[in-house]
N, C-alpha and C positions, 0 to 999 in steps of 0.2 A: 505280866500275864494279861491275857483280853479278855473281858466281858465273856465273849464267845466260849473262851474257852473252860470259863468259871462257870456258867450255865451247864455248859455240856458235861463236866465232873457231877453237877448234881444234878443234874437227868437219870448220868448213869445210875447213880445211886438209889434215886426217886426209883426208876423203871427196875432195877434190880432186887430192893427188896417189893416192889409188885410181883416181878418174876416168881421171886423164892415162894410168897404165900400162895400163887396161883399154882405153881409147880407144885406144893407139898399138899394141895387139897387135890389136884389130880391126881397125884400120886397116891394118894389113901382110898381115894375112887375107886384106882385102876387096882389096885392090893388087896380091894375085897375078896377077889376071887381069882387069885394069881393066875396066871400063868409059867413054865419054866422064862419064856425070852420077854414076860413082863420087869420093867426095872422097878426100881427102890422107890420109895417115898424121898429117900435123900437123893439117890440119882437125879430123878424128876425136880427135885428145887433145883442140882446144882444147874440144869439145862437150862432151865426156862430164866434162873435168873442171872446164867448167862448171855440169852439172849435179850434179856432186858437191858443188862447192860449195853450192848451193844446197838441196838432202838432206843435209848436215852443218848447216848454220843452219837448218833444220827438224826435224829428227829428236835430234840430239844433247842437248836437254834429256829427250828424255823413254828414253833411254836414260842415262843418267847422272842427272842434280838430280833429277828426280824421282822418279824406283826409290826412290832415295837416303833424301827425304823423306818418301816414303808409306813406307817401314821405319820411319825415327827417329820417327814417327808415331807409328805402330804398338807400337814399343817403350816408348816414352814411356807407355804406357794400361796397359801389363803391369807388376803389381808386383817388386818385388826378386825375392823367392821365384819366382814364375812364369817370370821371364827365368833363376834359377839353373839351377830345375831341367830346363826345357829346355835349357840350352847343355849340363847333366852328362849326359843323355839323348841330348841331338847324340853329345856325342866317344863314351861309350862304344858306340853304337850303331856309329859310323866304326870302333871297336878292331877290337868283334867281326864287323863286316862285313867288315874287311883282313884278318882271322886266317883266316875262310874262308876266305877267296876263292883260297888257297892249293888247299885240298882242292880246290875245284869247279875252278880250272883246267886240272886232270887228269883232265877229262872228259870222255868224247870227243864233237866237236864232232857238231850245232852248240852245244851244253851249256856249252863250256868258255870260250866267248865271251859267252855271255849269262849264265851264274849268276853270276860276282864279281861285274859293277855289276848285276844284281836284290838280291841277296845283299847287298851295301853300303844299297841303299835302301828295301829290309825291313828290316832291324834298325836303322837310324836313324827309321823312321817307327816301329816298336814302343817304341824306347828311349826319345824323345820325347814318345809317347804316356800311357808308363809312369809315366817322370819328372815328368810335368806333371800326371798325372795323384795325385800325391802330394806334390804341392810343397811342401805343409805339414809332413808330415813329414819330409822332405827337410834343409831349413829347420831344423828345431828340430832333428834329429839330429847336423847339422854344428856349430849353433852348443854343442849341447851338448858335441862331442868340443872344439871348441876350447876352452871355458870349464872342459872338466876338465883340461887339458894347462895352462891359469893357474893352476890352483886354484880356480874362481870354480864355484862350485852354483846351479844354473839349474831352477826348477823347469818341465819341460818345457809343464805345462796352461796355465801364465800366459803363457809366452816366447809361444802361440801365439795365443795370442787376442786379441781386436781388436776396437774400436769405435770406429764412425761418431759425431762430434759435431757436431749442428746448430745453425746460424747460434742460435736461440731460445735453446740450452742455456747457450751460450759468453754472451750480453748476460745472461743469466739471474744468474751468478756462485755459484751454490750446488754445482755441479759440480766447481770447483779445493776447496770444501772437502770432498764426498764422496771424491774422487776420494784425498785427504789421509790421509780415517779408514782407507785400505784396501780397504772394500766395494766398489769397480768395479775390480776387476784386469784389468789387460791393458794395451796399447798403445792412448793415444789417439788416433785418428787421424782431422784438418781435414783436407778434401780443398784444393786451393787454390780452385775457387767456391764453396764456403764463406767461405774466407775472403778472398774480391772483394764477396761482397756484405756481409759486418762492415764492410769498406772504401765500398762504398757509401752502407751506414748511415751509416757515422762521415761522410761528407763532404755528407748529405744537405743542401738547404735551412732542413728543418724543425729547430728548435731541439731539439724533445725527443727525434725520430729521432736525431739527429746525439749526443745526451748518451748514449745507450744504444751506440750504435753504438762510443762511446769506452770504453766503462763495460767493453763484449766485450774491447774491443783488449788494456786494462790488465788483464784476466782472465787474458784468455790471453798476455799477459805473463808476468807471477808465474806462468801453470800453468808456463811452459816455464823459470825460471828454480827451479824445487820440483825438485830432484833424486827427491823421492821420484813424483813424478808424469810416467810414460815419455807425452812430448806428441812425433808427429808433422806437421810440414805433406806429405801428398801430394799428388806432381804428377798423376794419377792423373785424368783428365776421361773424363767420358761420351760418346760420340755418338748421337745420334737425340735428344737430351732438350735441354731450352734452361730447364725449369724446376728450380731447387737442391733442391727438396724431388723430382722427378723423380730427378735425377743421383743423389742419395742413397738412393734406394728400389733402383734399376738396381745403382749400386757396390753396397750391401749383402747384392743378390743374389748379387752376381760372387764376393765378397769371404768369403760365407757367416757375415755378422758380423751384432751386432744396430747400432741406432740411437740416439743418448741422444739426448731431445727433451721440450720445454715445447709441440710444439704440438699442439692437440688435432686439429687437419686434418691432418697431417703420420702421428700418432698411428695415427688411422683406416686412411686408406687405405694404409698400410706393414702394416698386420694385416692386410687384406681380401688383399692378394699374397705372405702367408706371411713376410713379414720381423719378425724380435725387434724387439720396440722397448722400450726402459726407459726412464719418462718419472719425471723428476724430482718432480714434481708428486704424482704418484703414492708414490710411495718418502717425500716429503713428511707425505705423509696416515697413508701407513702407520705411521710410527717418531710421529705425535702420540701423547701420553698419554691411555692409557683412564679412562675416566669415569663410574660407576656412577651410578643413581637414590639419592640418600642420601647421597653424598658430599659435605663441604664444602669450600671452596675460597676465596681471597680474590682479588678482580677491581676492577681498577680503571671505574669507568663511566662511558665516553669521549663517548657520544654516545644519544644517544633513538633509540628503534628505531620498525620501520615502525608497528606497531600501537600504539593510543593508551594510556600509560601506561609502556610499554615503554624499559628503557635497554639497551646495548649494550658492552660492553667485551672483551678478548681476554687469551687467556693469552700465557704466554710463548712457548709453541710458534705462534703466529697462530691458534690455535682461538677463532674466535668464541662469545661468553658471551652470549646474549639472555637478560639480568633481569627480572622479569615487578613492576613496580608501582617499575621503578628510573628512573625518568624522574626524581624530584625530589632523584636522590641523584646527577647529572651531578658529577661530576671530584671526587668521592670514592672512597675505598678499601673495600669492604665485605664482609662473611663472605657468599657465600651458600652453599645447599643444590641441589645437581643435581636434576632434578625429570622430566628427560626428554634423551637423547640420537639425535640424529638423524644419519645418515650420509647426505650428498647426493652430488651432482656436482660441488660444488665445494669438498669438504671435510667437515670432520665440524662440526655446529652443536651446543653444548648449551644446553638451556634452566631455567633458575636462578630463585629465588625470596630476596629478601632474608633471613637468618636476626634474628630477632624478639630486639631487645637485642644487638647485636651491633657489636662497635668498626668506628670508620669514622675517617678521617682524609683 
């Protein structure tokens, strides 16, 4: 039996009783000077009581369960800081309004009857508005006070900072290593819809997608077990958007926080809408070792290049090294001299030539 049906039955009974009472009173008034067509008191009570039953069955959900569900849905979209600051502003506004209602009630009529209620409404509005606009500061202040009472030192800047994680960066896995180093400060927020997309990929019929999804689930599980990485699964959803990328951008704008991603399209769209993006690929390119023309390095040639006679190898950080005339050096580690370094959209590319008489194995 659903909760809606139970409330409909309760509403039908309540409205039936009210209808019978109202019908009885109307019937008594109508029968003071009755005419031949006048209904009896019992008929009035029965008719209006029956109407009350119908009204109760139809209107009760709109007065009970539907508003409660709408309120619950709205609250579920609010962050903990927003909810806390709103409730704090409501309490402060009610206290100030209640205290000022005493002098307001001493004003001459009609102000003594209007001003106490108007004052409470005004100060509640001001309190909710002011506290909501400073939600991060309020949350940080109370967290700091609570931590100070327990002797725990918290950096407010780190505690306030949040970053949203995209599905692609979780699957990539490098975000866990970056977070462990401490370069990515703050709390890592993973919305529930990102987790749902990750699970959908892990359940895919395609073996490659399924493998990537399961890898992302493992990375996320390991991050949650790591005490130095603050990970939070958030139930906040976004209305009016169906795509995960659109939801992430809207949520990042609402929470005033950056998005960590590897997705090139999400990166560009988010930047166009004024959302800060932290791209792990750009970070990886930024921390690659800098090579200058004339420097020597050892590289293992593992495949042929696009041009005739070229060989291709990779440095430890993944930088591609194109060895001129290195085709005959396949599967050998040789010393090469850097001739040119190019920065491309895909990353850094090093061109080199074998060192004459260099050792190889």
